[in-house]
C-alpha positions in Angstrom: 154.1 81.1 35.7 154.6 79.3 32.7 157.9 77.4 32.6 158.3 77.5 28.7 158.2 81.2 29.1 161.3 81.3 31.6 163.2 78.7 29.4 162.8 81.2 26.0 164.1 84.0 28.0 167.3 82.0 29.3 167.9 80.7 25.9 167.7 84.4 24.6 169.8 85.8 27.2 172.6 83.0 26.7 172.5 83.4 23.2 172.8 87.4 23.5 175.6 86.7 25.9 177.6 84.6 23.5 177.0 86.9 20.5 178.3 90.0 22.6 181.2 88.0 23.7 182.0 87.3 20.3 181.7 90.4 19.2 183.8 92.0 21.8 186.6 89.4 21.3 186.9 90.0 17.5 186.8 93.9 17.9 189.9 95.5 16.4 190.5 97.1 19.6 190.3 94.3 21.5 193.0 92.1 19.9 196.1 93.6 20.9 194.7 93.7 24.4 193.9 90.1 24.5 197.4 89.3 22.6 199.4 91.4 25.3 197.1 89.9 28.4 198.0 86.4 26.8 201.7 87.0 26.4 202.1 88.5 29.7 199.6 86.9 32.2 198.6 90.0 34.1 198.6 93.8 33.2 197.7 97.1 34.5 196.1 99.9 32.7 199.4 101.5 32.2 200.8 98.5 30.9 198.2 98.2 28.4 198.3 102.1 27.5 201.9 101.7 27.0 201.7 98.6 24.7 198.8 99.4 22.7 199.0 103.5 22.4 195.3 103.7 23.0 193.7 106.8 24.8 193.0 106.1 28.1 189.2 106.7 28.1 189.0 104.1 25.2 191.1 101.5 27.0 189.0 101.9 29.8 185.7 101.8 28.1 187.3 98.5 26.1 188.7 96.9 29.1 185.2 97.4 30.9 183.4 95.7 27.9 186.1 92.6 27.7 185.4 92.2 31.6 181.5 91.9 30.9 182.4 89.0 28.5 184.2 87.3 31.5 187.0 86.3 29.4 189.0 89.2 31.1 188.9 89.4 34.7 190.3 91.9 37.0 191.7 92.1 40.7 192.4 95.2 42.7 195.0 95.7 45.4 196.7 98.4 47.3 198.9 99.2 44.0 196.0 99.3 41.5 193.8 97.1 39.0 195.3 94.3 37.3 193.6 92.4 34.4 194.2 89.0 33.3 192.8 86.5 31.0 190.5 83.8 32.3 191.7 80.7 30.4 188.5 78.5 31.4 186.2 81.2 30.1 188.2 81.8 26.9 188.2 77.9 26.1 184.3 78.0 26.4 184.0 80.7 24.2 186.4 79.0 21.8 184.2 75.9 22.1 180.9 78.0 21.2 182.7 79.5 18.3 183.6 76.2 16.8 180.3 74.7 17.2 178.9 78.0 15.3 181.3 77.7 12.6 180.0 74.5 11.8 176.6 75.4 11.4 
């Protein structure tokens, strides 16, 4: 196996992940969800549905995509699913966005 081929695939994947994360975080449906999570720390789907007024199917899809960015994480317990913002991942995405803005 050629190592140069592996390096390009890794770079392409990282770039694609970064673009996907920035796209999802700036999506109009994501802004109120992220704002609520930043203000309250943790929320259930019901909390987010009441706050944003989003349809449950749209909300579930949007939260799934936000979780794919790893900026939003979720945990499950006996009472349901709870979503929260990963501050570490959010800071990383902010650094990437600032670097891209300089280009």
